[in-house]
C-alpha positions in Angstrom: -3.2 -24.9 47.6 -2.3 -27.1 50.6 -5.9 -26.9 51.9 -7.3 -27.8 48.5 -4.9 -30.8 48.3 -6.0 -31.9 51.8 -9.6 -31.7 50.8 -8.9 -33.8 47.7 -7.2 -36.6 49.8 -10.0 -36.5 52.4 -12.6 -36.8 49.6 -10.6 -39.7 48.1 -10.4 -41.5 51.4 -14.1 -40.9 52.2 -15.2 -42.2 48.8 -12.9 -45.2 49.1 -14.2 -46.0 52.5 -17.9 -45.5 51.7 -17.7 -47.6 48.5 -15.6 -50.3 50.1 -17.6 -50.6 53.3 -20.9 -50.7 51.4 -19.7 -53.5 49.2 -18.1 -55.3 52.1 -21.4 -55.2 54.0 -23.2 -56.7 51.0 -20.5 -59.3 50.6 -20.9 -60.2 54.2 -24.6 -60.7 54.0 -24.3 -62.8 50.8 -21.3 -64.8 52.0 -23.1 -68.1 52.3 -24.2 -67.9 48.7 -20.7 -67.0 47.6 -19.2 -69.9 49.5 -21.7 -72.4 48.1 -21.2 -71.1 44.5 -17.4 -71.3 44.9 -17.5 -74.8 46.4 -19.8 -76.0 43.6 -17.5 -74.5 41.0 -14.4 -75.9 42.6 -15.9 -79.4 42.8 -17.3 -79.3 39.3 -20.8 -79.7 40.6 -23.8 -78.9 38.4 -25.3 -75.7 39.8 -29.0 -76.2 40.3 -31.4 -75.0 42.9 -31.4 -78.4 44.7 -27.5 -78.6 44.6 -27.4 -75.1 46.1 -29.8 -76.2 48.9 -27.7 -79.3 49.6 -24.5 -77.2 49.7 -26.0 -74.6 52.1 -27.5 -77.4 54.2 -24.1 -79.1 54.5 -22.5 -75.8 55.5 -25.2 -75.4 58.2 -24.9 -79.0 59.5 -21.1 -78.8 59.8 -20.9 -75.4 61.4 -24.3 -74.3 62.5 -25.7 -70.8 61.7 -22.2 -69.3 62.0 -20.9 -72.0 59.6 -22.8 -70.3 56.9 -20.7 -67.1 57.3 -17.4 -68.2 58.8 -15.7 -69.6 55.7 -13.9 -66.8 53.9 -16.0 -64.0 55.4 -13.0 -61.8 56.4 -11.2 -62.3 53.1 -14.5 -61.6 51.2 -15.1 -58.4 53.0 -11.5 -57.3 52.7 -11.6 -58.0 49.0 -14.5 -55.7 48.6 -12.9 -52.9 50.5 -9.7 -53.2 48.4 -11.6 -53.7 45.1 -14.7 -51.6 45.3 -13.1 -49.0 47.4 -10.7 -47.8 44.7 -13.4 -48.0 42.1 -15.6 -45.7 44.1 -12.9 -43.5 45.6 -10.7 -42.9 42.6 -13.5 -42.7 39.9 -14.4 -39.0 40.3 -10.9 -37.7 40.5 -9.7 -39.8 37.5 -12.8 -38.7 35.5 -12.2 -35.1 36.4 -8.5 -35.4 35.4 -9.4 -36.9 32.0 -12.1 -34.3 31.3 -9.8 -31.4 32.3 -6.8 -32.8 30.4 -8.9 -33.3 27.3 -10.5 -29.8 27.7 -14.0 -31.1 28.1 -16.5 -28.9 29.9 -18.6 -30.6 32.6 -21.7 -29.3 30.9 -20.8 -31.3 27.8 -21.4 -34.5 29.8 -19.3 -36.7 27.5 -19.5 -40.4 28.0 -16.1 -41.7 27.0 -14.0 -40.0 29.7 -16.5 -41.5 32.3 -16.2 -45.0 30.8 -12.4 -44.8 30.5 -12.1 -43.5 34.1 -14.4 -46.3 35.4 -12.4 -49.0 33.5 -9.1 -47.6 34.8 -10.3 -47.6 38.4 -11.8 -51.1 37.9 -8.4 -52.3 36.8 -6.7 -50.7 39.7 -9.2 -52.2 42.2 -8.7 -55.6 40.6 -4.9 -55.4 40.9 -5.0 -54.2 44.5 -7.6 -56.9 45.5 -6.2 -59.9 43.6 -4.2 -61.3 46.5 -7.2 -61.2 48.8 -9.3 -62.7 46.0 -7.0 -65.7 45.7 -7.1 -66.2 49.5 -10.9 -65.8 49.5 -11.5 -68.4 46.8 -9.1 -70.9 48.3 -10.7 -70.5 51.8 -14.2 -71.0 50.4 -13.3 -73.9 48.0 -11.2 -76.0 50.3 -12.3 -77.9 53.4 -10.0 -77.0 56.3 -6.8 -76.4 54.4 -6.5 -73.0 56.0 -7.8 -72.2 59.4 -8.2 -68.5 58.7 -7.4 -65.7 56.4 -4.0 -64.9 57.9 -2.9 -68.6 57.7 -4.0 -68.7 54.1 -1.9 -65.6 53.3 1.1 -67.0 55.1 0.8 -70.4 53.5 0.4 -69.2 50.0 3.3 -66.8 50.4 5.7 -69.5 51.7 4.6 -72.1 49.2 4.2 -70.0 46.0 5.8 -66.6 46.7 4.3 -63.3 45.8 3.3 -64.6 42.3 0.9 -67.0 44.0 -1.3 -64.0 44.9 -1.5 -62.9 41.3 -2.9 -66.0 39.7 -5.8 -65.1 37.5 -4.8 -61.4 37.5 -5.4 -60.9 33.7 -9.0 -62.2 33.6 -9.7 -60.4 37.0 -8.6 -57.1 35.6 -10.6 -57.5 32.4 -13.6 -58.4 34.5 -13.0 -55.4 36.8 -12.6 -53.0 33.9 -15.8 -54.1 32.1 -17.9 -54.2 35.2 -16.8 -50.8 36.3 -17.1 -49.4 32.8 -20.6 -50.7 32.4 -21.6 -49.4 35.8 
């Protein structure tokens, strides 16, 4: 029993880590596009191909090649580990729990326990990652208000308290549920 439980937790951790790191790597590679998009949205700029080029060029001019990746990179990758990790790591155990609780055989391959498990893990990932999502968006949208991720966390906490980290939680969890459920 103890060995089986250990295996379960090791599998959970491996899946969380694999899903989180894969998404964090992708997020790291695409960070310049995410920063440009966030800045354009925050400044109410019309998003077009030329505006995107101007935004990316401005990021390059002010910070060089590293300027394309420096703004919000840590928060962006951490967000993916905390959001996508639980979605990937908890999905199979939650799905298996629902199918066994409902008495569904694996050979039946029913869709609704899979969708429900995915939506639940998507919600969980969104709740866990929301504080980092708030920090990521503020780092990307604002010019120099926060020097790094830790300063952003500290500043938001002291100015707004814990509730400052959960702004936008409801739409974030809905988004997380429907994205995970449709995946």
